[in-house]
C-alpha positions in Angstrom: -114.6 -83.7 63.2 -112.1 -83.8 60.2 -109.5 -86.4 59.6 -106.4 -85.2 58.0 -105.6 -87.3 55.0 -103.2 -89.8 55.4 -101.3 -88.8 52.1 -101.3 -85.0 51.1 -100.2 -83.9 48.1 -99.9 -80.4 46.5 -98.2 -79.2 43.4 -95.7 -82.1 43.5 -93.0 -81.4 40.6 -90.3 -83.5 39.3 -88.1 -83.3 35.9 -85.2 -85.1 34.8 -83.1 -82.6 32.7 -85.8 -81.2 30.0 -88.2 -84.0 30.9 -90.9 -83.1 33.4 -92.2 -86.4 35.0 -94.4 -85.1 37.2 -96.3 -81.8 36.9 -97.9 -80.2 39.6 -99.6 -83.1 40.6 -102.4 -82.5 43.5 -104.6 -85.4 45.7 -105.0 -86.4 49.3 -105.5 -90.1 49.9 -107.8 -90.2 53.1 -107.3 -92.9 56.2 -108.2 -96.6 55.2 -108.8 -95.6 51.4 -107.6 -98.2 48.8 -106.0 -95.8 46.0 -105.1 -96.4 43.0 -102.4 -94.8 40.5 -103.0 -95.5 36.5 -101.6 -94.5 33.6 -99.3 -95.4 30.4 -95.3 -95.9 30.8 -93.7 -93.1 31.2 -96.7 -90.9 32.8 -95.1 -90.4 36.4 -96.3 -93.0 38.4 -93.2 -94.5 39.6 -91.6 -91.1 40.2 -94.6 -90.1 42.1 -94.3 -93.0 44.4 -90.4 -92.8 44.6 -91.0 -89.4 46.1 -93.9 -90.1 48.1 -91.3 -92.9 49.8 -88.4 -90.5 50.3 -86.1 -92.2 47.5 -85.5 -89.0 45.5 -86.3 -85.7 46.2 -88.8 -83.6 44.6 -88.0 -80.3 42.9 -91.0 -78.2 44.1 -94.5 -78.6 45.8 -95.3 -80.0 49.2 -96.3 -83.9 50.2 -97.0 -85.5 53.9 -97.5 -89.2 54.7 -99.2 -89.0 58.1 -98.6 -85.7 58.8 -95.1 -85.7 58.2 -93.5 -83.6 55.6 -91.4 -85.8 53.4 -88.7 -83.3 52.7 -88.8 -82.5 56.5 -89.0 -85.8 58.0 -88.0 -88.8 55.8 -87.0 -90.8 58.7 -90.1 -90.5 60.4 -92.3 -91.1 57.2 -90.1 -94.2 56.2 -90.7 -95.7 59.9 -94.6 -95.4 59.2 -94.7 -97.0 55.7 -94.0 -100.3 54.0 -93.0 -100.3 50.4 -93.2 -103.1 47.8 -91.0 -101.4 44.9 -91.2 -101.8 41.2 -87.7 -103.9 41.0 -87.2 -106.9 43.9 -85.0 -105.2 47.1 -84.6 -108.9 48.5 -81.1 -110.1 48.8 -80.9 -113.2 46.7 -78.0 -114.7 48.0 -80.1 -114.9 51.7 -82.8 -117.2 52.6 -86.4 -115.3 53.0 -86.1 -116.2 56.7 -82.9 -114.2 56.9 -84.1 -111.5 54.4 -87.2 -110.9 56.8 -84.8 -111.0 59.9 -82.3 -108.3 58.2 -86.0 -106.2 57.8 -86.5 -106.7 61.3 -83.2 -105.1 62.6 -83.8 -102.1 60.0 -86.7 -101.1 61.6 -85.8 -101.9 65.1 -87.8 -104.7 66.3 -87.1 -106.9 69.1 -85.7 -110.4 67.6 -88.9 -112.2 69.3 -91.2 -109.9 67.7 -89.6 -110.2 64.6 -89.4 -113.6 64.4 -92.8 -114.2 65.2 -94.1 -111.6 62.5 -91.8 -113.3 60.0 -93.3 -117.1 61.2 -97.1 -115.7 60.5 -96.4 -114.1 57.0 -94.6 -116.7 55.8 -97.2 -119.0 56.8 -100.0 -116.2 55.1 -98.0 -116.3 51.6 -97.3 -120.0 51.1 -93.5 -119.5 52.1 -92.9 -121.2 55.4 -92.0 -124.5 53.9 -89.2 -122.7 51.7 -87.9 -120.5 54.3 -84.7 -121.7 54.3 -83.9 -121.7 50.5 -82.2 -118.7 49.0 -84.1 -116.3 47.3 -82.5 -116.9 44.0 -84.1 -120.4 43.5 -87.5 -118.6 44.3 -90.0 -117.9 41.0 -91.0 -114.5 40.2 -94.3 -115.1 42.4 -92.6 -116.5 45.3 -90.2 -113.4 45.4 -93.1 -111.0 44.8 -94.9 -112.4 48.2 -91.5 -112.4 50.0 -91.3 -108.7 49.2 -95.3 -108.1 50.4 -94.2 -109.9 53.6 -91.0 -107.6 54.2 -92.9 -104.4 53.6 -95.6 -105.9 56.3 -93.0 -106.8 58.7 -93.2 -103.9 61.3 -97.0 -103.4 60.7 -97.4 -100.1 58.5 -100.3 -98.4 58.9 -99.5 -97.2 55.1 -98.5 -99.5 52.0 -97.3 -98.2 49.1 -97.3 -100.9 46.2 -95.6 -100.4 42.7 -97.1 -102.9 40.0 -97.0 -105.5 42.6 -98.8 -108.2 40.3 -96.7 -107.6 37.1 -96.1 -110.6 35.0 -97.1 -112.9 37.6 -99.1 -116.5 37.6 -102.9 -116.2 37.8 -102.3 -118.4 41.5 -100.0 -115.7 43.1 -102.1 -112.7 41.6 -105.1 -114.2 43.4 -103.1 -114.5 46.4 -101.7 -111.3 46.6 -104.9 -109.8 45.6 -106.8 -111.4 48.3 -104.2 -110.3 51.0 -103.9 -106.8 50.0 -108.0 -106.8 50.4 -107.5 -108.5 53.6 -105.3 -105.8 54.6 -107.4 -103.0 53.6 -110.3 -104.2 55.2 -108.2 -104.3 58.5 -107.5 -100.6 58.2 -104.3 -100.8 56.3 -104.3 -97.4 53.7 -102.8 -98.7 50.1 -101.5 -96.6 47.5 -101.2 -98.8 44.5 -99.9 -98.5 40.9 -101.1 -100.7 38.5 -101.2 -101.0 34.9 -104.3 -103.6 35.1 -107.4 -101.7 35.0 -109.5 -104.9 36.3 -107.0 -105.3 39.1 -107.8 -101.4 40.1 -111.7 -101.7 39.2 -111.6 -104.7 41.6 -109.7 -103.2 44.4 -109.6 -99.2 44.6 -112.1 -97.4 46.0 -110.7 -94.2 44.1 -108.3 -94.0 41.4 -106.1 -91.4 39.9 -105.1 -91.8 36.1 -101.6 -89.5 35.1 -101.0 -88.5 31.8 -97.7 -86.7 30.7 -97.3 -86.3 34.4 -100.5 -84.5 35.0 -103.3 -86.2 37.1 -105.9 -85.7 34.7 -109.3 -87.7 36.5 -109.6 -88.7 40.1 -112.8 -90.7 41.4 -114.4 -94.1 42.0 -114.1 -96.2 39.2 -118.1 -96.5 38.4 -118.2 -92.6 38.3 -115.2 -92.4 36.0 -116.9 -95.3 34.1 -119.9 -93.1 33.5 -117.9 -90.2 31.8 -117.5 -92.5 28.7 -121.4 -94.0 28.6 -122.1 -91.5 25.7 -120.2 -94.2 23.4 -121.9 -97.7 23.7 -120.4 -101.0 22.9 -122.2 -104.1 21.2 -120.8 -107.1 20.5 -122.6 -109.5 17.8 -122.2 -112.6 15.9 -124.3 -113.9 13.0 -124.9 -117.0 11.1 -123.7 -117.4 8.7 -120.8 -115.0 9.4 -121.1 -111.3 7.8 -118.2 -109.2 6.4 -116.7 -106.0 6.8 -118.9 -104.6 3.8 -121.9 -105.8 5.5 -120.8 -103.8 8.9 -120.1 -100.7 6.5 -123.7 -100.4 5.2 -125.3 -100.3 8.8 -126.8 -97.0 10.4 -125.9 -95.9 13.5 -122.4 -97.2 13.7 -119.2 -95.6 14.7 -116.8 -98.8 13.9 -116.7 -102.4 13.8 -113.6 -104.5 14.9 -113.8 -108.6 14.3 -112.9 -110.1 17.6 -112.7 -113.9 16.7 -115.8 -115.0 15.8 -117.7 -111.6 16.7 -118.0 -107.9 15.7 -117.4 -105.3 18.2 -119.3 -102.1 17.5 -119.2 -99.1 19.0 -122.3 -96.4 18.5 -123.6 -93.3 19.9 -127.3 -94.3 19.0 -127.3 -98.3 20.3 -131.1 -98.4 19.9 -130.4 -97.3 16.0 -127.4 -99.4 15.9 -129.3 -102.8 17.2 -132.2 -102.3 14.9 -129.8 -101.7 11.8 -127.9 -105.2 12.7 -131.7 -106.9 12.9 -133.2 -105.5 9.9 -130.4 -105.9 7.5 -129.4 -109.1 9.0 -132.6 -111.0 8.5 -132.8 -109.1 5.0 -129.9 -110.7 4.0 -130.2 -114.2 5.3 -128.3 -113.9 8.3 -129.4 -114.8 11.8 -128.3 -113.2 15.1 -126.3 -116.1 17.3 -125.3 -113.6 20.2 -125.9 -109.5 20.8 -124.5 -108.3 24.0 -124.4 -104.7 24.9 -121.6 -103.8 27.1 -121.0 -101.1 30.0 -118.1 -99.2 29.8 -115.0 -100.6 31.7 -112.4 -99.0 33.3 -110.0 -99.8 30.3 -112.4 -97.2 27.9 -112.1 -94.4 30.6 -108.0 -95.3 30.5 -107.9 -95.2 27.0 -110.0 -92.1 26.4 -107.9 -90.2 29.2 -104.4 -91.4 27.9 -105.2 -91.6 23.7 -102.4 -90.8 22.0 -100.0 -91.8 25.0 -99.3 -95.9 25.0 -96.6 -97.7 25.0 
């Protein structure tokens, strides 16, 4: 029996003046999936999320969430999703508790359920003791945890997150990532946009990479990494240290960059590059202190697919 995807996007397009922000994007997200949406600034990530959450209209194409067309049934969609937007939507002149009760009213929750959910979520996110403080006094990490609690108050089956851990301290990042992982394991479908490649690699089952409004790749992180394995990366350090001239004279090496007390080398022929490092180093009186071969990362995939469009 085929289970319909939770999110279905076909030929989604959006332009602002002469700029095409989203250019005929198509993809599906399955029920219970943790899906990452990656791309440089201006690639179309936030615009796509704003269309899928009913904030702005699409120009053409089709998009549905939980079987409801966004352009036909926006209220049905909004009632069944949670959204943590790029910029805070909490009222800073209200307390955390008041913000959550307001969200409960907007989603039509009865008072007792809203209060029970609010207490549970504030405890889970380490905010219960600060529930009567105005949000303007919160740190950025506390505000972000409150936004996630607000998005989860009505127990939505689908959660959209736009850069939820950007600029946060390590403790807040770890807490939010842990909560997201638990939510996903409990069945919540999560759509995450992030600049943090390690975060996507750690959390997402599949990632889509966008460039200039177009989807240029979509697959599991490990399979995407295998597409760049033809270029190998080696990190090496010598005693005494070697200079740039030494590196230029080696065989099989495409590039060499100094990284602190090490050199990071790229090579299409890893075996030849390592043999050259050992032989030339030994011949010139340099002993190898460390030598590591590095598997390609999601960063490598991202940079390869979005080359020339960073910033």
